[in-house]
N, C-alpha and C positions, 0 to 999 in steps of 0.2 A: 371422840373427836380425832380426827386425822391431822397430825402436825405436819404441815407442808414442808418445814424445814428438815424434816428426817430423810427426805427424798434425796439420793445421791445419783450423779451421772455414773453410767458404765464406765469402767477402768479402760482406757485405750489399750490395744495390743501393740507392743513395742515393734514386732516385726511390720505389722500392717501400717503403723505410723511412717516408719522408715520407707517402706515401699511406696506409700501415698506420696512422700516427699519427692521421691525420684520421678514419679509420673508427673507431678506439679512442675518439676524442673525440665522435663522433656516436653511438656506442653507450652511451657514458656518459650521454648526455642521454635515453635512452629509458626509458620507465616499466618497471618491473620485470615487469609482467604482459605486456609485449610482448616483453621480452628471452627469455622462456621459451616464445615461441610462434614457428612458422615465420615468418621475415622476412629481408630482404636488406639490407645495407649496402653501399654502393660509393663509390669515390673515383676520379677520373680526372684526368690530367695530360695537356695538349695541348703538343706541340712542333712547330715550324716550322723545318725545316733543322737540327734538332738543338738549337734553342735553346728553352728553356721559354716558352710564351707566357702559360698560365694554369694555376694549380695548384688553385683553390678550387672546384671542382666535386665536391661530396660529397652524397650523399643516402642515406636509407633509406625503406623502404616507408612506415613510420609518419610520418616528417616531411612526406611529400608527401600525406598523407591530408587530407581534408576533417575539420572537427569531428565529424560524425556517423560518418564511417569510424574515426576514432581511438577513439570510444566503443565501437563494436562490436569494434575490435581489442583493446581492454583487457578487454572482456567475453569474448573468445575465440570471437567469432562472425565469420562469413565477411564479408569487405569488398569483393571483387571484383564487378564488373559485367559485363555481357555483352561478348565480345570480337567485334570486326569482323573480317572476312575478309582485307582487304587494307590495306597500308601503302604510302606514298610515300616513298622515300629517293633523295635525289640525282637527282629528276626521273624516277625510274623507279617503276612501280607493281607491287607484289609481293603474292602469297598469303602471309600469314604467319598462322597459325592462332590464336595466342594473344597477339597484341601488343595492348596497350591503349594509345592515343594520349596525349599530354601533357594533353589536356582531362580525361581520367579520371585524377585526381590519386593513385589509388591504384596506379598501374601500376609495373612492375618498374624498379629503379634504373637498371640499365645502358640500358634503353631510354628513360627520361626523359634520362640524361645524353647519349645520342646525338643526341635530338632538340632538346635545349635548345641545342645549338650548331650551327652550320652547317659541317661539315667541309669545308676546302678540300683540293685534290688534293696539296698539299704539307704536309698535316698528319699527325703521328703521334700516336696516342692510346695512352695507358699507363693500364691499368686495375688497381685492387686490389680485390678482391671478398671480401665474407664473406656467404655465401649459407647460412642455417641452416633446415634442415627436420626432419622427424621423425626421419631417422636420423643426424642430428648436423650439423657446422659444416663447410662445403666452401669452398675457395679459389678456385672457378670459377664461371662462370654456369650458370644452369639451361638446359635445351635450348632454349627459345624465346628466350631472350636470346642464347644462342649463334647461333641462326639469325640473328637481327637483326644482330649483330656481324659475321657472314659476309656479310650483304646489303650493309652498309655498306662492308666492305672491297672487296666485288667492285665494287659500281657507283659508289662514290666514289673509289676508287683510293688509298685511304690505308692506311698501316700500323696494325694493332691488335694490341697484346700485352696480356698479363695476368700479373701478377706471380705467382710461385709461393708455396707455402704458408709456406715460411721465409724469403722476401724477399731471396733471393740471385740470382734469375734472372727475366728476362721471357720469356714463350714467345709467340711469333708465331703468330697463329691461322690463317695462310693454308693450311699444309699439310694440317690437319684440316678446313678449310672445303672444299678440293677433293676430300674423300672422297665418293665418289657415294653411300656409305651414311650418310645425315644422322645417325642415331643412333650409329653407330660412330664417326663423327668427333668427335661431342662427347664420347663415353666416352674416345677416345684422347687428347683434349686434357685432360680433367678429370685423367686419370692423369699426364700431364706435370706437371701443377701440384702433385701430392702426392708425386713422386718426389724423393728428397732428393738434393740435388746440391751 
């Protein structure tokens, strides 16, 4: 006979819980009109040799927009501009189909966070992500941000992980970045983040 009382809930990951709280604070400051349309909010923690160096990296698409972009966002109008075809990360030039650089303030959160800091080789990056699109809320990056995270992992030589949906585990991106099928790698990584552990 199974004793139901023996079941225990997974232990929350302290980094993930703190980053999730920062996201909730950022979301609380968004206008209601923006909360109901597709947008991303993300927080990132950096560690060097296992020691936390900085926690206060939080952004949302909305908070990074210009005044004109914010006005369009509240009105439910498109805010994005044209995408360049290449991006430089850690001295390497890459094809990256939908990355908008920091200069375009409406770019995706994960991309802005990666380029706002200069990752050193002994750095570990931990993300908590809230990506909301027409189908719902997701705990992982969109495909284009996943691409850029993989580029950063590969060419900067740093560990990158993302907190899962219930803040109990950090998932390392490297195995899925190594998938020769980019779309399948993104799909598999997203599934890990939504699997209850």
